[in-house]
PDB file with one MODEL, atoms N, CA, C and O in Angstrom:
MODEL        1
ATOM      1  N   UNK A   1       0.795  -1.266  -0.055  1.00  0.00           N
ATOM      2  CA  UNK A   1       0.134   0.082   0.010  1.00  0.00           C
ATOM      3  C   UNK A   1       1.023   1.251   0.121  1.00  0.00           C
ATOM      4  O   UNK A   1       1.922   1.419   0.945  1.00  0.00           O
ATOM      5  N   UNK A   2       0.604   2.113  -0.924  1.00  0.00           N
ATOM      6  CA  UNK A   2       1.322   3.252  -0.863  1.00  0.00           C
ATOM      7  C   UNK A   2       0.730   4.400  -0.008  1.00  0.00           C
ATOM      8  O   UNK A   2      -0.473   4.297   0.233  1.00  0.00           O
ATOM      9  N   UNK A   3       1.317   5.370   0.441  1.00  0.00           N
ATOM     10  CA  UNK A   3       0.847   6.602   1.241  1.00  0.00           C
ATOM     11  C   UNK A   3       0.579   6.087   2.532  1.00  0.00           C
ATOM     12  O   UNK A   3       0.041   6.897   3.287  1.00  0.00           O
ATOM     13  N   UNK A   4       0.820   4.905   3.015  1.00  0.00           N
ATOM     14  CA  UNK A   4       0.243   4.616   4.423  1.00  0.00           C
ATOM     15  C   UNK A   4       1.613   4.723   5.244  1.00  0.00           C
ATOM     16  O   UNK A   4       2.709   4.666   4.686  1.00  0.00           O
ATOM     17  N   UNK A   5       1.438   4.891   6.703  1.00  0.00           N
ATOM     18  CA  UNK A   5       2.552   4.926   7.366  1.00  0.00           C
ATOM     19  C   UNK A   5       2.182   4.020   8.575  1.00  0.00           C
ATOM     20  O   UNK A   5       1.029   4.026   9.007  1.00  0.00           O
ATOM     21  N   UNK A   6       3.186   3.214   9.144  1.00  0.00           N
ATOM     22  CA  UNK A   6       3.154   2.557  10.228  1.00  0.00           C
ATOM     23  C   UNK A   6       2.839   3.416  11.678  1.00  0.00           C
ATOM     24  O   UNK A   6       3.076   4.619  11.787  1.00  0.00           O
ATOM     25  N   UNK A   7       2.341   2.690  12.616  1.00  0.00           N
ATOM     26  CA  UNK A   7       2.169   3.633  14.037  1.00  0.00           C
ATOM     27  C   UNK A   7       3.722   3.647  14.236  1.00  0.00           C
ATOM     28  O   UNK A   7       4.071   4.782  14.558  1.00  0.00           O
ATOM     29  N   UNK A   8       4.717   2.821  14.158  1.00  0.00           N
ATOM     30  CA  UNK A   8       6.113   3.320  14.383  1.00  0.00           C
ATOM     31  C   UNK A   8       6.579   4.552  13.855  1.00  0.00           C
ATOM     32  O   UNK A   8       7.154   5.382  14.559  1.00  0.00           O
ATOM     33  N   UNK A   9       6.323   4.728  12.473  1.00  0.00           N
ATOM     34  CA  UNK A   9       6.764   5.767  11.862  1.00  0.00           C
ATOM     35  C   UNK A   9       6.268   7.075  12.070  1.00  0.00           C
ATOM     36  O   UNK A   9       6.891   8.126  11.925  1.00  0.00           O
ATOM     37  N   UNK A  10       4.864   6.892  12.491  1.00  0.00           N
ATOM     38  CA  UNK A  10       4.272   7.994  13.024  1.00  0.00           C
ATOM     39  C   UNK A  10       4.743   8.612  14.524  1.00  0.00           C
ATOM     40  O   UNK A  10       4.818   9.807  14.811  1.00  0.00           O
ATOM     41  N   UNK A  11       4.999   7.615  15.282  1.00  0.00           N
ATOM     42  CA  UNK A  11       5.722   8.033  16.430  1.00  0.00           C
ATOM     43  C   UNK A  11       7.086   8.707  16.345  1.00  0.00           C
ATOM     44  O   UNK A  11       7.367   9.728  16.973  1.00  0.00           O
ATOM     45  N   UNK A  12       7.937   8.044  15.498  1.00  0.00           N
ATOM     46  CA  UNK A  12       8.965   8.527  15.029  1.00  0.00           C
ATOM     47  C   UNK A  12       8.946   9.867  14.477  1.00  0.00           C
ATOM     48  O   UNK A  12       9.866  10.627  14.780  1.00  0.00           O
ATOM     49  N   UNK A  13       8.045  10.245  13.729  1.00  0.00           N
ATOM     50  CA  UNK A  13       8.012  11.627  13.204  1.00  0.00           C
ATOM     51  C   UNK A  13       7.323  12.468  14.200  1.00  0.00           C
ATOM     52  O   UNK A  13       7.546  13.651  13.944  1.00  0.00           O
ATOM     53  N   UNK A  14       6.635  12.330  15.151  1.00  0.00           N
ATOM     54  CA  UNK A  14       6.101  12.959  16.065  1.00  0.00           C
ATOM     55  C   UNK A  14       7.075  13.335  17.162  1.00  0.00           C
ATOM     56  O   UNK A  14       7.094  14.467  17.644  1.00  0.00           O
ATOM     57  N   UNK A  15       8.003  12.218  17.599  1.00  0.00           N
ATOM     58  CA  UNK A  15       9.399  12.630  18.357  1.00  0.00           C
ATOM     59  C   UNK A  15      10.150  13.658  17.601  1.00  0.00           C
ATOM     60  O   UNK A  15      10.548  14.696  18.130  1.00  0.00           O
ATOM     61  N   UNK A  16      10.331  13.367  16.406  1.00  0.00           N
ATOM     62  CA  UNK A  16      11.332  14.313  15.655  1.00  0.00           C
ATOM     63  C   UNK A  16      10.763  15.707  15.860  1.00  0.00           C
ATOM     64  O   UNK A  16      11.416  16.647  16.311  1.00  0.00           O
ATOM     65  N   UNK A  17       9.305  15.767  15.436  1.00  0.00           N
ATOM     66  CA  UNK A  17       8.612  17.152  15.517  1.00  0.00           C
ATOM     67  C   UNK A  17       9.067  17.909  17.003  1.00  0.00           C
ATOM     68  O   UNK A  17       9.413  19.083  17.137  1.00  0.00           O
ATOM     69  N   UNK A  18       8.954  16.857  18.069  1.00  0.00           N
ATOM     70  CA  UNK A  18       9.008  17.544  19.378  1.00  0.00           C
ATOM     71  C   UNK A  18      10.373  17.814  19.631  1.00  0.00           C
ATOM     72  O   UNK A  18      10.627  18.825  20.287  1.00  0.00           O
ATOM     73  N   UNK A  19      11.389  17.028  19.195  1.00  0.00           N
ATOM     74  CA  UNK A  19      12.693  17.526  19.438  1.00  0.00           C
ATOM     75  C   UNK A  19      12.918  18.746  18.721  1.00  0.00           C
ATOM     76  O   UNK A  19      13.502  19.616  19.366  1.00  0.00           O
ATOM     77  N   UNK A  20      12.567  19.044  17.440  1.00  0.00           N
ATOM     78  CA  UNK A  20      12.658  20.373  16.750  1.00  0.00           C
ATOM     79  C   UNK A  20      11.990  21.301  17.500  1.00  0.00           C
ATOM     80  O   UNK A  20      12.593  22.356  17.695  1.00  0.00           O
ATOM     81  N   UNK A  21      10.842  21.171  17.994  1.00  0.00           N
ATOM     82  CA  UNK A  21      10.160  22.223  18.894  1.00  0.00           C
ATOM     83  C   UNK A  21      10.701  22.519  20.046  1.00  0.00           C
ATOM     84  O   UNK A  21      10.515  23.652  20.492  1.00  0.00           O
ATOM     85  N   UNK A  22      11.515  21.540  20.807  1.00  0.00           N
ATOM     86  CA  UNK A  22      12.306  21.808  22.082  1.00  0.00           C
ATOM     87  C   UNK A  22      13.660  22.845  21.653  1.00  0.00           C
ATOM     88  O   UNK A  22      14.128  23.798  22.276  1.00  0.00           O
ATOM     89  N   UNK A  23      14.061  22.251  20.356  1.00  0.00           N
ATOM     90  CA  UNK A  23      15.299  23.292  20.054  1.00  0.00           C
ATOM     91  C   UNK A  23      14.904  24.632  19.858  1.00  0.00           C
ATOM     92  O   UNK A  23      15.453  25.621  20.344  1.00  0.00           O
ATOM     93  N   UNK A  24      13.885  24.604  19.093  1.00  0.00           N
ATOM     94  CA  UNK A  24      13.369  25.874  18.323  1.00  0.00           C
ATOM     95  C   UNK A  24      12.994  26.892  19.334  1.00  0.00           C
ATOM     96  O   UNK A  24      13.268  28.088  19.234  1.00  0.00           O
ATOM     97  N   UNK A  25      12.394  26.378  20.246  1.00  0.00           N
ATOM     98  CA  UNK A  25      11.704  27.330  21.502  1.00  0.00           C
ATOM     99  C   UNK A  25      12.547  27.322  22.566  1.00  0.00           C
ATOM    100  O   UNK A  25      12.239  28.106  23.464  1.00  0.00           O
ATOM    101  N   UNK A  26      13.632  26.592  22.745  1.00  0.00           N
ATOM    102  CA  UNK A  26      14.671  26.904  23.674  1.00  0.00           C
ATOM    103  C   UNK A  26      14.183  26.138  24.917  1.00  0.00           C
ATOM    104  O   UNK A  26      14.668  26.645  25.928  1.00  0.00           O
ATOM    105  N   UNK A  27      13.341  25.027  25.198  1.00  0.00           N
ATOM    106  CA  UNK A  27      12.717  24.466  26.062  1.00  0.00           C
ATOM    107  C   UNK A  27      13.832  23.764  27.006  1.00  0.00           C
ATOM    108  O   UNK A  27      14.581  22.940  26.479  1.00  0.00           O
ATOM    109  N   UNK A  28      13.959  24.044  28.301  1.00  0.00           N
ATOM    110  CA  UNK A  28      15.025  23.160  28.965  1.00  0.00           C
ATOM    111  C   UNK A  28      14.703  21.964  29.245  1.00  0.00           C
ATOM    112  O   UNK A  28      13.547  21.543  29.198  1.00  0.00           O
ATOM    113  N   UNK A  29      15.893  21.171  29.627  1.00  0.00           N
ATOM    114  CA  UNK A  29      15.406  19.780  30.007  1.00  0.00           C
ATOM    115  C   UNK A  29      15.175  19.784  31.495  1.00  0.00           C
ATOM    116  O   UNK A  29      15.668  20.700  32.152  1.00  0.00           O
ATOM    117  N   UNK A  30      14.522  18.911  32.041  1.00  0.00           N
ATOM    118  CA  UNK A  30      14.129  18.762  33.553  1.00  0.00           C
ATOM    119  C   UNK A  30      15.680  18.579  34.252  1.00  0.00           C
ATOM    120  O   UNK A  30      15.920  18.943  35.403  1.00  0.00           O
ATOM    121  N   UNK A  31      16.501  18.064  33.515  1.00  0.00           N
ATOM    122  CA  UNK A  31      17.774  17.750  34.421  1.00  0.00           C
ATOM    123  C   UNK A  31      18.539  18.903  34.678  1.00  0.00           C
ATOM    124  O   UNK A  31      19.729  18.722  34.932  1.00  0.00           O
ATOM    125  N   UNK A  32      18.008  20.293  34.660  1.00  0.00           N
ATOM    126  CA  UNK A  32      18.734  21.722  34.754  1.00  0.00           C
ATOM    127  C   UNK A  32      18.519  21.731  36.315  1.00  0.00           C
ATOM    128  O   UNK A  32      19.391  22.205  37.042  1.00  0.00           O
ATOM    129  N   UNK A  33      17.394  21.224  36.809  1.00  0.00           N
ATOM    130  CA  UNK A  33      17.098  21.598  38.108  1.00  0.00           C
ATOM    131  C   UNK A  33      17.705  20.513  39.053  1.00  0.00           C
ATOM    132  O   UNK A  33      17.270  19.361  39.042  1.00  0.00           O
ATOM    133  N   UNK A  34      18.676  20.892  39.834  1.00  0.00           N
ATOM    134  CA  UNK A  34      19.222  19.846  40.947  1.00  0.00           C
ATOM    135  C   UNK A  34      18.616  19.926  42.064  1.00  0.00           C
ATOM    136  O   UNK A  34      18.061  20.955  42.447  1.00  0.00           O
ATOM    137  N   UNK A  35      18.657  18.783  42.747  1.00  0.00           N
ATOM    138  CA  UNK A  35      17.779  18.754  44.114  1.00  0.00           C
ATOM    139  C   UNK A  35      16.724  18.647  44.191  1.00  0.00           C
ATOM    140  O   UNK A  35      16.242  18.795  45.314  1.00  0.00           O
ATOM    141  N   UNK A  36      15.838  18.344  43.076  1.00  0.00           N
ATOM    142  CA  UNK A  36      14.355  18.258  43.210  1.00  0.00           C
ATOM    143  C   UNK A  36      14.048  16.890  43.318  1.00  0.00           C
ATOM    144  O   UNK A  36      14.871  16.024  43.020  1.00  0.00           O
ATOM    145  N   UNK A  37      12.876  16.632  43.738  1.00  0.00           N
ATOM    146  CA  UNK A  37      12.291  15.215  44.121  1.00  0.00           C
ATOM    147  C   UNK A  37      12.143  14.574  42.849  1.00  0.00           C
ATOM    148  O   UNK A  37      12.192  15.292  41.850  1.00  0.00           O
ATOM    149  N   UNK A  38      11.943  13.143  42.698  1.00  0.00           N
ATOM    150  CA  UNK A  38      11.556  12.507  41.479  1.00  0.00           C
ATOM    151  C   UNK A  38      10.379  12.833  41.124  1.00  0.00           C
ATOM    152  O   UNK A  38      10.128  12.853  39.919  1.00  0.00           O
ATOM    153  N   UNK A  39       9.344  13.178  42.102  1.00  0.00           N
ATOM    154  CA  UNK A  39       8.053  13.407  41.678  1.00  0.00           C
ATOM    155  C   UNK A  39       7.874  14.582  40.937  1.00  0.00           C
ATOM    156  O   UNK A  39       7.215  14.653  39.899  1.00  0.00           O
ATOM    157  N   UNK A  40       8.584  15.684  41.589  1.00  0.00           N
ATOM    158  CA  UNK A  40       8.745  17.049  41.034  1.00  0.00           C
ATOM    159  C   UNK A  40       9.146  17.195  39.679  1.00  0.00           C
ATOM    160  O   UNK A  40       8.663  18.014  38.897  1.00  0.00           O
ATOM    161  N   UNK A  41      10.277  16.161  39.359  1.00  0.00           N
ATOM    162  CA  UNK A  41      11.106  16.218  38.218  1.00  0.00           C
ATOM    163  C   UNK A  41      10.009  15.581  37.093  1.00  0.00           C
ATOM    164  O   UNK A  41       9.861  16.056  35.967  1.00  0.00           O
ATOM    165  N   UNK A  42       9.372  14.571  37.550  1.00  0.00           N
ATOM    166  CA  UNK A  42       8.529  13.910  36.492  1.00  0.00           C
ATOM    167  C   UNK A  42       7.413  14.792  36.006  1.00  0.00           C
ATOM    168  O   UNK A  42       6.996  14.790  34.847  1.00  0.00           O
ATOM    169  N   UNK A  43       6.869  15.700  37.179  1.00  0.00           N
ATOM    170  CA  UNK A  43       5.950  16.587  36.699  1.00  0.00           C
ATOM    171  C   UNK A  43       6.389  17.993  36.059  1.00  0.00           C
ATOM    172  O   UNK A  43       5.564  18.759  35.561  1.00  0.00           O
ATOM    173  N   UNK A  44       7.655  18.239  36.114  1.00  0.00           N
ATOM    174  CA  UNK A  44       8.064  19.491  35.226  1.00  0.00           C
ATOM    175  C   UNK A  44       8.462  18.824  33.883  1.00  0.00           C
ATOM    176  O   UNK A  44       8.451  19.550  32.889  1.00  0.00           O
ATOM    177  N   UNK A  45       8.812  17.524  33.744  1.00  0.00           N
ATOM    178  CA  UNK A  45       8.798  16.844  32.539  1.00  0.00           C
ATOM    179  C   UNK A  45       7.777  16.782  31.786  1.00  0.00           C
ATOM    180  O   UNK A  45       7.867  17.003  30.578  1.00  0.00           O
ATOM    181  N   UNK A  46       6.550  16.445  32.430  1.00  0.00           N
ATOM    182  CA  UNK A  46       5.413  16.557  31.732  1.00  0.00           C
ATOM    183  C   UNK A  46       4.833  17.971  31.369  1.00  0.00           C
ATOM    184  O   UNK A  46       4.136  18.252  30.394  1.00  0.00           O
ATOM    185  N   UNK A  47       5.192  18.640  32.180  1.00  0.00           N
ATOM    186  CA  UNK A  47       4.987  20.321  31.569  1.00  0.00           C
ATOM    187  C   UNK A  47       5.845  20.851  30.353  1.00  0.00           C
ATOM    188  O   UNK A  47       5.506  21.519  29.376  1.00  0.00           O
ATOM    189  N   UNK A  48       6.964  20.376  30.701  1.00  0.00           N
ATOM    190  CA  UNK A  48       7.701  20.847  29.346  1.00  0.00           C
ATOM    191  C   UNK A  48       7.285  20.226  28.162  1.00  0.00           C
ATOM    192  O   UNK A  48       7.154  20.832  27.098  1.00  0.00           O
ATOM    193  N   UNK A  49       7.012  18.675  28.371  1.00  0.00           N
ATOM    194  CA  UNK A  49       6.519  17.963  27.240  1.00  0.00           C
ATOM    195  C   UNK A  49       5.318  18.509  26.561  1.00  0.00           C
ATOM    196  O   UNK A  49       5.187  18.573  25.339  1.00  0.00           O
ATOM    197  N   UNK A  50       4.470  18.890  27.425  1.00  0.00           N
ATOM    198  CA  UNK A  50       3.286  19.584  26.981  1.00  0.00           C
ATOM    199  C   UNK A  50       3.392  20.779  26.427  1.00  0.00           C
ATOM    200  O   UNK A  50       2.463  21.038  25.662  1.00  0.00           O
ATOM    201  N   UNK A  51       4.338  21.739  26.564  1.00  0.00           N
ATOM    202  CA  UNK A  51       4.783  22.860  26.008  1.00  0.00           C
ATOM    203  C   UNK A  51       5.241  22.610  24.621  1.00  0.00           C
ATOM    204  O   UNK A  51       4.821  23.240  23.651  1.00  0.00           O
ATOM    205  N   UNK A  52       6.235  21.541  24.566  1.00  0.00           N
ATOM    206  CA  UNK A  52       6.841  21.078  23.486  1.00  0.00           C
ATOM    207  C   UNK A  52       5.891  20.768  22.362  1.00  0.00           C
ATOM    208  O   UNK A  52       5.944  21.274  21.241  1.00  0.00           O
ATOM    209  N   UNK A  53       4.934  19.797  22.824  1.00  0.00           N
ATOM    210  CA  UNK A  53       3.974  19.431  21.852  1.00  0.00           C
ATOM    211  C   UNK A  53       3.177  20.415  21.150  1.00  0.00           C
ATOM    212  O   UNK A  53       2.891  20.382  19.953  1.00  0.00           O
ATOM    213  N   UNK A  54       2.750  21.543  22.236  1.00  0.00           N
ATOM    214  CA  UNK A  54       1.962  22.743  21.617  1.00  0.00           C
ATOM    215  C   UNK A  54       2.833  23.483  20.635  1.00  0.00           C
ATOM    216  O   UNK A  54       2.378  23.967  19.599  1.00  0.00           O
ATOM    217  N   UNK A  55       3.993  23.550  20.960  1.00  0.00           N
ATOM    218  CA  UNK A  55       4.959  24.496  20.165  1.00  0.00           C
ATOM    219  C   UNK A  55       5.074  23.587  18.549  1.00  0.00           C
ATOM    220  O   UNK A  55       5.081  24.184  17.472  1.00  0.00           O
ATOM    221  N   UNK A  56       5.134  22.459  18.645  1.00  0.00           N
ATOM    222  CA  UNK A  56       5.240  21.549  17.577  1.00  0.00           C
ATOM    223  C   UNK A  56       3.789  21.643  16.632  1.00  0.00           C
ATOM    224  O   UNK A  56       3.733  21.678  15.402  1.00  0.00           O
ATOM    225  N   UNK A  57       2.801  21.668  17.470  1.00  0.00           N
ATOM    226  CA  UNK A  57       1.589  21.726  16.642  1.00  0.00           C
ATOM    227  C   UNK A  57       1.425  23.168  16.134  1.00  0.00           C
ATOM    228  O   UNK A  57       1.170  23.321  14.940  1.00  0.00           O
ATOM    229  N   UNK A  58       1.550  24.266  16.959  1.00  0.00           N
ATOM    230  CA  UNK A  58       0.874  25.589  16.731  1.00  0.00           C
ATOM    231  C   UNK A  58       2.076  26.596  16.253  1.00  0.00           C
ATOM    232  O   UNK A  58       1.792  27.596  15.594  1.00  0.00           O
ATOM    233  N   UNK A  59       3.533  26.269  16.639  1.00  0.00           N
ATOM    234  CA  UNK A  59       4.583  26.908  16.347  1.00  0.00           C
ATOM    235  C   UNK A  59       4.829  27.731  17.646  1.00  0.00           C
ATOM    236  O   UNK A  59       4.185  27.523  18.674  1.00  0.00           O
ATOM    237  N   UNK A  60       5.811  28.689  17.537  1.00  0.00           N
ATOM    238  CA  UNK A  60       6.067  29.420  18.468  1.00  0.00           C
ATOM    239  C   UNK A  60       5.363  30.530  18.606  1.00  0.00           C
ATOM    240  O   UNK A  60       5.093  31.151  17.578  1.00  0.00           O
ATOM    241  N   UNK A  61       4.931  31.006  19.819  1.00  0.00           N
ATOM    242  CA  UNK A  61       4.217  32.281  20.021  1.00  0.00           C
ATOM    243  C   UNK A  61       5.301  33.152  20.784  1.00  0.00           C
ATOM    244  O   UNK A  61       6.107  32.759  21.627  1.00  0.00           O
ATOM    245  N   UNK A  62       5.114  34.478  20.264  1.00  0.00           N
ATOM    246  CA  UNK A  62       5.926  35.564  21.087  1.00  0.00           C
ATOM    247  C   UNK A  62       4.997  36.429  21.612  1.00  0.00           C
ATOM    248  O   UNK A  62       3.891  36.602  21.099  1.00  0.00           O
ATOM    249  N   UNK A  63       5.456  37.094  22.804  1.00  0.00           N
ATOM    250  CA  UNK A  63       4.734  38.006  23.624  1.00  0.00           C
ATOM    251  C   UNK A  63       4.540  39.386  22.679  1.00  0.00           C
ATOM    252  O   UNK A  63       5.309  39.659  21.757  1.00  0.00           O
ATOM    253  N   UNK A  64       3.640  40.027  22.979  1.00  0.00           N
ATOM    254  CA  UNK A  64       3.243  41.337  21.999  1.00  0.00           C
ATOM    255  C   UNK A  64       4.275  42.281  23.041  1.00  0.00           C
ATOM    256  O   UNK A  64       4.353  42.167  24.264  1.00  0.00           O
ATOM    257  N   UNK A  65       4.910  43.085  22.303  1.00  0.00           N
ATOM    258  CA  UNK A  65       5.594  44.096  23.019  1.00  0.00           C
ATOM    259  C   UNK A  65       4.683  45.235  24.041  1.00  0.00           C
ATOM    260  O   UNK A  65       3.641  45.672  23.551  1.00  0.00           O
ATOM    261  N   UNK A  66       5.030  45.644  25.266  1.00  0.00           N
ATOM    262  CA  UNK A  66       4.432  46.260  26.107  1.00  0.00           C
ATOM    263  C   UNK A  66       3.642  47.561  25.465  1.00  0.00           C
ATOM    264  O   UNK A  66       2.500  47.737  25.890  1.00  0.00           O
ATOM    265  N   UNK A  67       4.090  48.384  24.590  1.00  0.00           N
ATOM    266  CA  UNK A  67       3.459  49.417  23.848  1.00  0.00           C
ATOM    267  C   UNK A  67       2.113  49.076  23.072  1.00  0.00           C
ATOM    268  O   UNK A  67       1.037  49.669  23.145  1.00  0.00           O
ATOM    269  N   UNK A  68       2.405  48.130  22.425  1.00  0.00           N
ATOM    270  CA  UNK A  68       1.319  47.463  21.382  1.00  0.00           C
ATOM    271  C   UNK A  68       0.187  46.803  22.293  1.00  0.00           C
ATOM    272  O   UNK A  68      -1.015  46.881  22.042  1.00  0.00           O
ATOM    273  N   UNK A  69       0.775  46.106  23.446  1.00  0.00           N
ATOM    274  CA  UNK A  69      -0.228  45.391  24.378  1.00  0.00           C
ATOM    275  C   UNK A  69      -1.221  46.149  24.980  1.00  0.00           C
ATOM    276  O   UNK A  69      -2.362  45.693  25.058  1.00  0.00           O
ATOM    277  N   UNK A  70      -0.873  47.506  25.517  1.00  0.00           N
ATOM    278  CA  UNK A  70      -1.735  48.377  26.014  1.00  0.00           C
ATOM    279  C   UNK A  70      -2.775  48.861  25.124  1.00  0.00           C
ATOM    280  O   UNK A  70      -3.830  49.308  25.575  1.00  0.00           O
ATOM    281  N   UNK A  71      -2.538  48.797  23.937  1.00  0.00           N
ATOM    282  CA  UNK A  71      -3.652  49.276  22.984  1.00  0.00           C
ATOM    283  C   UNK A  71      -4.881  48.386  22.948  1.00  0.00           C
ATOM    284  O   UNK A  71      -5.944  48.775  22.463  1.00  0.00           O
ATOM    285  N   UNK A  72      -4.716  47.244  23.446  1.00  0.00           N
ATOM    286  CA  UNK A  72      -5.908  46.482  23.598  1.00  0.00           C
ATOM    287  C   UNK A  72      -6.985  47.039  24.652  1.00  0.00           C
ATOM    288  O   UNK A  72      -8.192  46.805  24.592  1.00  0.00           O
ATOM    289  N   UNK A  73      -6.373  47.779  25.580  1.00  0.00           N
ATOM    290  CA  UNK A  73      -7.446  48.519  26.292  1.00  0.00           C
ATOM    291  C   UNK A  73      -8.179  49.782  26.121  1.00  0.00           C
ATOM    292  O   UNK A  73      -9.022  50.264  26.878  1.00  0.00           O
ATOM    293  N   UNK A  74      -7.714  50.256  24.978  1.00  0.00           N
ATOM    294  CA  UNK A  74      -8.089  51.458  24.685  1.00  0.00           C
ATOM    295  C   UNK A  74      -9.587  51.631  24.656  1.00  0.00           C
ATOM    296  O   UNK A  74     -10.027  52.719  25.028  1.00  0.00           O
ATOM    297  N   UNK A  75     -10.474  50.637  24.238  1.00  0.00           N
ATOM    298  CA  UNK A  75     -11.863  50.891  24.341  1.00  0.00           C
ATOM    299  C   UNK A  75     -12.278  51.280  25.618  1.00  0.00           C
ATOM    300  O   UNK A  75     -13.308  51.945  25.730  1.00  0.00           O
ATOM    301  N   UNK A  76     -11.651  50.975  26.549  1.00  0.00           N
ATOM    302  CA  UNK A  76     -12.087  51.273  27.939  1.00  0.00           C
ATOM    303  C   UNK A  76     -11.976  52.753  28.296  1.00  0.00           C
ATOM    304  O   UNK A  76     -12.708  53.230  29.164  1.00  0.00           O
ATOM    305  N   UNK A  77     -11.126  53.447  27.681  1.00  0.00           N
ATOM    306  CA  UNK A  77     -10.998  54.943  27.714  1.00  0.00           C
ATOM    307  C   UNK A  77     -12.357  55.582  27.492  1.00  0.00           C
ATOM    308  O   UNK A  77     -12.697  56.600  28.096  1.00  0.00           O
ATOM    309  N   UNK A  78     -13.066  55.006  26.677  1.00  0.00           N
ATOM    310  CA  UNK A  78     -14.358  55.844  26.193  1.00  0.00           C
ATOM    311  C   UNK A  78     -15.388  55.504  27.560  1.00  0.00           C
ATOM    312  O   UNK A  78     -16.562  55.872  27.600  1.00  0.00           O
ATOM    313  N   UNK A  79     -14.883  54.935  28.370  1.00  0.00           N
ATOM    314  CA  UNK A  79     -16.098  54.784  29.616  1.00  0.00           C
ATOM    315  C   UNK A  79     -15.980  55.777  30.494  1.00  0.00           C
ATOM    316  O   UNK A  79     -14.871  56.000  30.978  1.00  0.00           O
ATOM    317  N   UNK A  80     -17.144  56.587  30.873  1.00  0.00           N
ATOM    318  CA  UNK A  80     -17.135  57.604  31.568  1.00  0.00           C
ATOM    319  C   UNK A  80     -16.503  57.411  32.911  1.00  0.00           C
ATOM    320  O   UNK A  80     -16.871  56.462  33.604  1.00  0.00           O
ATOM    321  N   UNK A  81     -15.509  58.300  33.366  1.00  0.00           N
ATOM    322  CA  UNK A  81     -14.734  58.138  34.785  1.00  0.00           C
ATOM    323  C   UNK A  81     -13.849  57.365  34.636  1.00  0.00           C
ATOM    324  O   UNK A  81     -13.257  57.076  35.675  1.00  0.00           O
ATOM    325  N   UNK A  82     -13.381  56.725  33.403  1.00  0.00           N
ATOM    326  CA  UNK A  82     -12.189  55.608  33.425  1.00  0.00           C
ATOM    327  C   UNK A  82     -11.018  56.582  33.688  1.00  0.00           C
ATOM    328  O   UNK A  82     -10.300  56.081  34.553  1.00  0.00           O
ATOM    329  N   UNK A  83     -10.568  57.728  33.293  1.00  0.00           N
ATOM    330  CA  UNK A  83      -9.460  58.382  33.356  1.00  0.00           C
ATOM    331  C   UNK A  83      -9.354  58.599  34.905  1.00  0.00           C
ATOM    332  O   UNK A  83      -8.258  58.417  35.435  1.00  0.00           O
ATOM    333  N   UNK A  84     -10.480  58.994  35.693  1.00  0.00           N
ATOM    334  CA  UNK A  84     -10.259  59.345  37.097  1.00  0.00           C
ATOM    335  C   UNK A  84      -9.994  58.212  37.962  1.00  0.00           C
ATOM    336  O   UNK A  84      -9.218  58.237  38.918  1.00  0.00           O
ATOM    337  N   UNK A  85     -10.695  57.192  37.569  1.00  0.00           N
ATOM    338  CA  UNK A  85     -10.475  55.664  38.239  1.00  0.00           C
ATOM    339  C   UNK A  85      -8.684  55.567  38.086  1.00  0.00           C
ATOM    340  O   UNK A  85      -7.923  55.573  39.054  1.00  0.00           O
ATOM    341  N   UNK A  86      -8.316  55.492  36.845  1.00  0.00           N
ATOM    342  CA  UNK A  86      -7.119  55.083  36.689  1.00  0.00           C
ATOM    343  C   UNK A  86      -6.033  56.086  37.413  1.00  0.00           C
ATOM    344  O   UNK A  86      -5.040  55.618  37.971  1.00  0.00           O
ATOM    345  N   UNK A  87      -6.255  57.300  37.372  1.00  0.00           N
ATOM    346  CA  UNK A  87      -5.382  58.165  37.954  1.00  0.00           C
ATOM    347  C   UNK A  87      -5.626  57.887  39.533  1.00  0.00           C
ATOM    348  O   UNK A  87      -4.615  57.733  40.218  1.00  0.00           O
ATOM    349  N   UNK A  88      -6.880  57.812  40.152  1.00  0.00           N
ATOM    350  CA  UNK A  88      -7.035  57.450  41.594  1.00  0.00           C
ATOM    351  C   UNK A  88      -6.053  56.177  42.072  1.00  0.00           C
ATOM    352  O   UNK A  88      -5.399  56.159  43.116  1.00  0.00           O
ATOM    353  N   UNK A  89      -6.106  55.093  41.041  1.00  0.00           N
ATOM    354  CA  UNK A  89      -5.307  53.852  41.478  1.00  0.00           C
ATOM    355  C   UNK A  89      -3.992  53.991  41.518  1.00  0.00           C
ATOM    356  O   UNK A  89      -3.350  53.183  42.190  1.00  0.00           O
ATOM    357  N   UNK A  90      -3.244  55.161  40.728  1.00  0.00           N
ATOM    358  CA  UNK A  90      -1.958  55.229  40.653  1.00  0.00           C
ATOM    359  C   UNK A  90      -1.512  56.371  41.555  1.00  0.00           C
ATOM    360  O   UNK A  90      -0.340  56.743  41.609  1.00  0.00           O
ATOM    361  N   UNK A  91      -2.547  56.932  42.290  1.00  0.00           N
ATOM    362  CA  UNK A  91      -1.850  57.969  43.486  1.00  0.00           C
ATOM    363  C   UNK A  91      -1.617  57.148  44.540  1.00  0.00           C
ATOM    364  O   UNK A  91      -2.428  56.246  44.749  1.00  0.00           O
ATOM    365  N   UNK A  92      -0.605  57.285  45.298  1.00  0.00           N
ATOM    366  CA  UNK A  92      -0.371  56.594  46.687  1.00  0.00           C
ATOM    367  C   UNK A  92      -1.263  56.791  47.445  1.00  0.00           C
ATOM    368  O   UNK A  92      -1.824  57.884  47.513  1.00  0.00           O
ATOM    369  N   UNK A  93      -1.602  55.701  48.224  1.00  0.00           N
ATOM    370  CA  UNK A  93      -2.710  55.939  49.449  1.00  0.00           C
ATOM    371  C   UNK A  93      -2.068  56.566  50.692  1.00  0.00           C
ATOM    372  O   UNK A  93      -0.919  56.283  51.030  1.00  0.00           O
ATOM    373  N   UNK A  94      -2.734  57.301  51.264  1.00  0.00           N
ATOM    374  CA  UNK A  94      -2.238  58.051  52.511  1.00  0.00           C
ATOM    375  C   UNK A  94      -2.374  57.554  53.784  1.00  0.00           C
ATOM    376  O   UNK A  94      -1.958  58.200  54.747  1.00  0.00           O
TER     377      UNK A  94
ENDMDL
END
């Protein structure tokens, strides 16, 4: 049969994709944390593996720069009294 792949081939491709995602995103190995328990090391490995899987599936996500990030809140400036509330929250309490 042409065009079919076995389960072993799919697992190997998946593992290769995860390894590439780990390198591309700079995901650390759980072995960098010395002195943690085996349970904690296993937990961190699961978390890092999940991150690597998401990077492999969705690509690397980058944070929005701070100046651009604030623009998402601009519609709130139209609210009556918004500027007063922001100013009051920034003033030190006495």
